[in-house]
C-alpha positions as a Markdown table, in Angstrom:
| # | Residue | x | y | z |
|---|---|---|---|---|
| 1 | Met | -10.7 | -13.1 | -29.8 |
| 2 | Leu | -8.5 | -11.9 | -32.8 |
| 3 | Arg | -7.4 | -8.8 | -30.9 |
| 4 | Gln | -6.8 | -11.2 | -28.0 |
| 5 | Thr | -4.5 | -13.8 | -30.2 |
| 6 | Ile | -2.9 | -10.3 | -32.1 |
| 7 | Ile | -1.3 | -9.1 | -28.3 |
| 8 | Ala | -0.3 | -12.6 | -27.1 |
| 9 | Leu | 1.3 | -12.9 | -30.7 |
| 10 | Ser | 3.1 | -9.5 | -30.1 |
| 11 | Leu | 3.8 | -10.4 | -26.5 |
| 12 | Val | 5.3 | -13.9 | -27.3 |
| 13 | Thr | 7.7 | -12.1 | -30.6 |
| 14 | Thr | 8.9 | -9.4 | -28.0 |
| 15 | Gly | 9.7 | -12.2 | -25.6 |
| 16 | Leu | 6.9 | -10.8 | -22.5 |
| 17 | Ala | 5.5 | -13.6 | -20.6 |
| 18 | Val | 2.3 | -12.2 | -19.1 |
| 19 | Thr | -0.4 | -14.0 | -17.5 |
| 20 | Pro | -4.6 | -12.6 | -17.5 |
| 21 | Met | -4.0 | -12.7 | -13.5 |
| 22 | Ala | -1.0 | -10.4 | -14.2 |
| 23 | Phe | -3.5 | -7.8 | -15.3 |
| 24 | Ala | -5.9 | -8.4 | -13.0 |
| 25 | Glu | -4.7 | -8.3 | -9.6 |
| 26 | Lys | -3.5 | -5.4 | -7.8 |
| 27 | Ala | 0.1 | -5.3 | -6.2 |
| 28 | Pro | -0.1 | -6.3 | -2.4 |
| 29 | Ile | 1.5 | -3.1 | -1.5 |
| 30 | Tyr | 0.3 | 0.8 | -2.5 |
| 31 | His | 3.2 | 2.3 | -4.3 |
| 32 | Gly | 2.8 | 4.6 | -7.4 |
| 33 | Leu | 2.8 | 4.4 | -11.3 |
| 34 | Phe | 6.5 | 5.0 | -11.7 |
| 35 | Asp | 8.1 | 3.7 | -8.2 |
| 36 | Asp | 7.9 | 0.8 | -6.4 |
| 37 | Leu | 7.9 | 3.3 | -3.1 |
| 38 | Ala | 5.9 | 2.1 | -0.2 |
| 39 | Val | 4.1 | 4.9 | 1.9 |
| 40 | Gly | 5.1 | 7.0 | -0.8 |
| 41 | Gly | 8.4 | 7.2 | 0.5 |
| 42 | Tyr | 7.6 | 8.0 | 3.7 |
| 43 | Asp | 9.3 | 6.2 | 6.5 |
| 44 | Pro | 6.4 | 4.0 | 7.9 |
| 45 | Val | 8.0 | 4.1 | 11.5 |
| 46 | Ala | 8.4 | 7.6 | 12.0 |
| 47 | Tyr | 4.2 | 7.8 | 12.7 |
| 48 | Phe | 4.6 | 5.5 | 15.7 |
| 49 | Thr | 8.0 | 7.3 | 17.0 |
| 50 | Ser | 7.7 | 10.8 | 16.0 |
| 51 | Gly | 3.8 | 11.3 | 15.9 |
| 52 | Lys | 4.1 | 12.0 | 11.9 |
| 53 | Pro | 5.0 | 11.6 | 8.7 |
| 54 | Ile | 8.8 | 11.9 | 7.7 |
| 55 | Glu | 10.4 | 11.2 | 4.5 |
| 56 | Gly | 12.4 | 8.5 | 4.0 |
| 57 | Lys | 16.2 | 8.8 | 2.5 |
| 58 | Lys | 17.6 | 6.5 | 0.1 |
| 59 | Ala | 20.8 | 5.6 | 1.9 |
| 60 | Phe | 18.2 | 3.5 | 4.0 |
| 61 | Glu | 16.0 | 1.2 | 1.7 |
| 62 | Tyr | 14.3 | -1.7 | 2.5 |
| 63 | Lys | 12.4 | -4.5 | -0.1 |
| 64 | Tyr | 9.7 | -6.0 | 1.6 |
| 65 | Lys | 6.6 | -7.4 | -0.3 |
| 66 | Asn | 7.9 | -6.8 | -3.3 |
| 67 | Ala | 8.0 | -2.7 | -3.0 |
| 68 | Thr | 10.7 | -0.7 | -2.0 |
| 69 | Trp | 10.6 | 1.3 | 1.9 |
| 70 | Arg | 12.5 | 4.0 | 2.8 |
| 71 | Phe | 13.6 | 5.3 | 6.6 |
| 72 | Ser | 14.6 | 8.2 | 8.0 |
| 73 | Thr | 16.8 | 6.7 | 10.4 |
| 74 | Ala | 19.0 | 3.6 | 10.3 |
| 75 | Glu | 17.5 | 2.7 | 13.8 |
| 76 | Asn | 13.6 | 2.9 | 11.8 |
| 77 | Leu | 15.1 | 0.8 | 9.4 |
| 78 | Glu | 16.3 | -1.5 | 12.1 |
| 79 | Ala | 12.8 | -1.5 | 13.6 |
| 80 | Phe | 11.5 | -2.3 | 10.5 |
| 81 | Met | 13.4 | -5.3 | 9.1 |
| 82 | Ala | 12.5 | -7.0 | 12.5 |
| 83 | Asp | 9.2 | -6.3 | 12.4 |
| 84 | Pro | 7.3 | -5.3 | 9.3 |
| 85 | Val | 4.1 | -6.2 | 10.3 |
| 86 | Glu | 4.4 | -3.8 | 13.3 |
| 87 | Tyr | 4.9 | -0.5 | 11.4 |
| 88 | Ala | 3.1 | -1.6 | 7.6 |
| 89 | Pro | 0.3 | 0.5 | 6.9 |
| 90 | Gln | -2.6 | -1.7 | 7.0 |
| 91 | Tyr | -4.7 | -3.1 | 3.6 |
| 92 | Gly | -0.6 | -2.5 | 1.8 |
| 93 | Gly | -1.0 | 1.5 | 2.0 |
| 94 | Tyr | -4.3 | 1.8 | 0.7 |
| 95 | Cys | -7.0 | 3.7 | 1.1 |
| 96 | Ala | -8.8 | 2.2 | 4.6 |
| 97 | Trp | -11.8 | 3.9 | 3.7 |
| 98 | Ala | -11.9 | 2.1 | 0.1 |
| 99 | Ala | -11.0 | -1.3 | 1.5 |
| 100 | Ser | -14.1 | -0.9 | 3.9 |
| 101 | Gln | -16.1 | -0.3 | 1.0 |
| 102 | Gly | -14.9 | -3.4 | -1.0 |
| 103 | Tyr | -12.0 | -1.5 | -3.6 |
| 104 | Thr | -8.8 | 0.0 | -3.6 |
| 105 | Ala | -7.7 | 3.8 | -4.2 |
| 106 | Lys | -4.5 | 5.1 | -3.2 |
| 107 | Gly | -3.3 | 5.9 | 0.4 |
| 108 | Asp | -1.7 | 9.4 | 0.9 |
| 109 | Pro | 1.3 | 9.3 | 3.5 |
| 110 | Lys | -0.2 | 12.5 | 4.9 |
| 111 | Val | -3.4 | 11.5 | 5.6 |
| 112 | Trp | -3.2 | 8.9 | 8.0 |
| 113 | Lys | -4.1 | 7.7 | 11.7 |
| 114 | Leu | -2.8 | 5.3 | 14.4 |
| 115 | Val | -5.8 | 3.4 | 15.6 |
| 116 | Asn | -5.3 | 0.4 | 18.6 |
| 117 | Gly | -1.3 | 0.4 | 17.5 |
| 118 | Lys | -1.9 | 0.3 | 13.6 |
| 119 | Leu | -1.5 | 2.5 | 10.6 |
| 120 | Tyr | -4.2 | 3.5 | 8.5 |
| 121 | Leu | -4.0 | 5.5 | 5.6 |
| 122 | Asn | -6.5 | 7.1 | 3.4 |
| 123 | Tyr | -7.3 | 8.6 | -0.1 |
| 124 | Asp | -7.5 | 12.2 | 1.1 |
| 125 | Ala | -9.5 | 14.7 | 4.5 |
| 126 | Asn | -12.3 | 14.7 | 2.7 |
| 127 | Val | -12.3 | 10.5 | 2.8 |
| 128 | Gln | -10.7 | 10.4 | 5.9 |
| 129 | Lys | -13.7 | 12.3 | 7.7 |
| 130 | Lys | -15.9 | 10.0 | 6.5 |
| 131 | Trp | -13.8 | 7.2 | 7.8 |
| 132 | Glu | -13.5 | 8.3 | 11.0 |
| 133 | Ala | -17.1 | 8.5 | 11.7 |
| 134 | Asp | -17.0 | 4.8 | 12.1 |
| 135 | Ile | -13.4 | 4.1 | 12.6 |
| 136 | Pro | -14.5 | 0.7 | 14.3 |
| 137 | Gly | -16.9 | -0.3 | 11.8 |
| 138 | Leu | -15.1 | 0.4 | 9.0 |
| 139 | Ile | -11.7 | -1.6 | 9.7 |
| 140 | Ala | -14.0 | -4.7 | 10.5 |
| 141 | Lys | -15.1 | -4.1 | 7.3 |
| 142 | Gly | -11.8 | -3.7 | 5.3 |
| 143 | Asp | -10.6 | -6.2 | 7.6 |
| 144 | Ala | -13.3 | -8.6 | 6.0 |
| 145 | Asn | -12.1 | -7.2 | 2.3 |
| 146 | Trp | -8.5 | -7.8 | 2.7 |
| 147 | Pro | -6.7 | -9.0 | 0.7 |
| 148 | Lys | -9.7 | -10.2 | -1.8 |
| 149 | Ile | -10.1 | -6.6 | -3.0 |
| 150 | Leu | -6.8 | -6.8 | -4.5 |
| 151 | Gln | -8.4 | -9.4 | -7.3 |
| 152 | Lys | -11.0 | -6.6 | -8.2 |
């Protein structure tokens, strides 16, 4: 209790206001530790239009759900702005297999799959193999767990 009080006083004296939830809840969109780039800076629309991950450009950025999204073309940026839910990866870009298991893990933009018109990312190729063993069942589990797992 004394340590918590000291930390709280330190935060107050430095002008920082932090609630306990700020430490517990994860960002709704996965991004790196030192940036706020969604999908690791890759263009989420390109998965649908080009069938592969393409790095986005800083010239084509858009803020959505407290993350920065990058696009490879102005057309892809416009498509995303018109309907971000259509193109954003499921589970906020966290690993789809992890979401099905009830927790979060980073999603790798190079390990992906389109299923029924939705983009899913996985942690790595080995995890993706586990996920591919029962995609419909694991999507159902991930959907049931999402977004509650952000609070774990």
